[in-house]
C-alpha positions as CSV (number, residue, x, y, z in Angstrom):
1,M,132.4,120.6,88.5
2,P,128.8,119.4,89.4
3,N,127.0,121.0,92.3
4,P,126.9,118.4,95.1
5,K,123.7,119.9,96.5
6,V,121.8,119.1,93.2
7,R,120.8,115.5,92.9
8,E,120.5,113.9,89.5
9,T,117.2,112.2,89.1
10,T,116.0,109.9,86.4
11,P,112.4,109.9,85.4
12,E,110.4,107.0,86.9
13,A,109.1,104.5,84.4
14,R,105.4,105.0,83.8
15,G,102.6,102.5,83.4
16,R,99.1,102.9,82.1
17,I,95.8,101.9,83.8
18,T,92.5,102.1,81.9
19,A,89.0,101.5,83.2
20,R,85.6,101.6,81.7
21,V,83.2,103.4,84.0
22,P,79.8,105.0,83.7
23,Q,79.6,108.5,82.2
24,S,78.2,109.8,85.5
25,L,81.4,108.7,87.3
26,V,83.5,110.4,84.7
27,E,81.6,113.6,85.2
28,T,81.9,113.3,89.0
29,L,85.6,112.7,88.8
30,D,86.1,115.5,86.3
31,L,84.2,117.9,88.6
32,A,86.2,116.9,91.7
33,A,89.5,117.1,89.8
34,S,88.7,120.6,88.6
35,M,87.8,121.7,92.1
36,V,91.3,120.8,93.3
37,G,93.0,122.0,90.2
38,S,94.2,118.7,88.8
39,T,93.6,116.6,85.8
40,V,91.3,113.6,86.1
41,S,94.3,111.3,85.6
42,Q,96.2,113.0,88.5
43,F,93.1,113.0,90.7
44,V,92.3,109.3,90.1
45,A,96.0,108.3,90.5
46,Q,96.3,110.2,93.8
47,A,93.0,108.9,95.2
48,A,93.9,105.3,94.2
49,L,97.3,105.7,95.8
50,E,95.9,107.0,99.0
51,K,93.4,104.1,99.2
52,A,96.1,101.5,98.3
53,E,98.4,102.8,101.0
54,R,95.6,102.7,103.6
55,I,94.8,99.1,102.7
56,I,98.4,98.1,102.8
57,E,98.9,99.7,106.1
58,N,95.8,98.1,107.6
59,E,96.9,94.7,106.4
60,R,100.5,95.0,107.7
61,V,99.7,96.4,111.2
62,I,98.3,94.3,114.0
63,R,96.3,96.4,116.4
64,M,95.6,95.1,119.9
65,S,94.7,96.4,123.3
66,A,97.4,97.0,125.9
67,Q,96.1,94.0,127.8
68,T,96.2,91.7,124.8
69,A,99.7,93.0,123.8
70,A,101.0,92.3,127.3
71,W,99.6,88.8,127.2
72,F,101.0,88.2,123.7
73,F,104.5,89.4,124.6
74,D,104.5,87.4,127.8
75,L,103.8,84.3,125.8
76,I,106.7,85.1,123.5
77,D,109.0,85.7,126.5
78,N,107.7,82.7,128.5
79,P,106.4,80.1,126.0
80,P,104.5,77.2,127.5
81,P,106.3,73.8,127.3
82,P,105.6,71.9,124.2
83,T,102.7,69.5,124.2
84,P,103.5,65.8,123.9
85,T,102.3,65.9,120.3
86,L,104.5,68.9,119.4
87,A,107.5,67.3,121.2
88,N,107.0,64.1,119.2
89,A,106.8,66.1,115.9
90,I,110.0,68.0,116.7
91,K,111.8,64.7,117.4
92,R,110.6,63.2,114.1
93,Y,111.6,66.4,112.3
94,N,115.1,66.5,113.8
95,A,115.6,62.8,113.1
96,R,114.8,63.4,109.4
97,K,117.1,66.5,109.3
98,V,120.0,64.6,110.9
99,S,119.6,61.8,108.3
100,S,119.6,64.3,105.4
101,E,123.0,65.1,103.9
102,G,124.4,68.6,104.5
103,S,121.9,69.5,107.1
104,N,122.9,70.4,110.7
105,S,119.9,72.4,111.8
106,T,117.7,71.1,114.6
107,F,114.9,72.5,116.7
108,E,115.6,72.5,120.4
109,F,113.3,73.3,123.3
110,G,113.9,73.6,127.0
111,A,113.0,70.9,129.5
């Protein structure tokens, strides 16, 4: 009977990345990798992953001051009434949606 505490894992598919870089960069990477006890491939992959995760995090997160956040959430909770141009656009959109077959979705806004 298998031990329930031992998870079966399958190896993750591997890809290959190659780059042509100056010899001086190769030497620097080799030195740094040896200082931390890893191969150049491991060192470069780890460094690239850390940088990629930082970039992704910075692009996904919106940072704002407490004052700006309060203003933003107040606008979401209490939106201003639609401008005449927006109200007209919503009416035109809803008229087109109603005339389309199989569509019953409309935008609505408070008076």
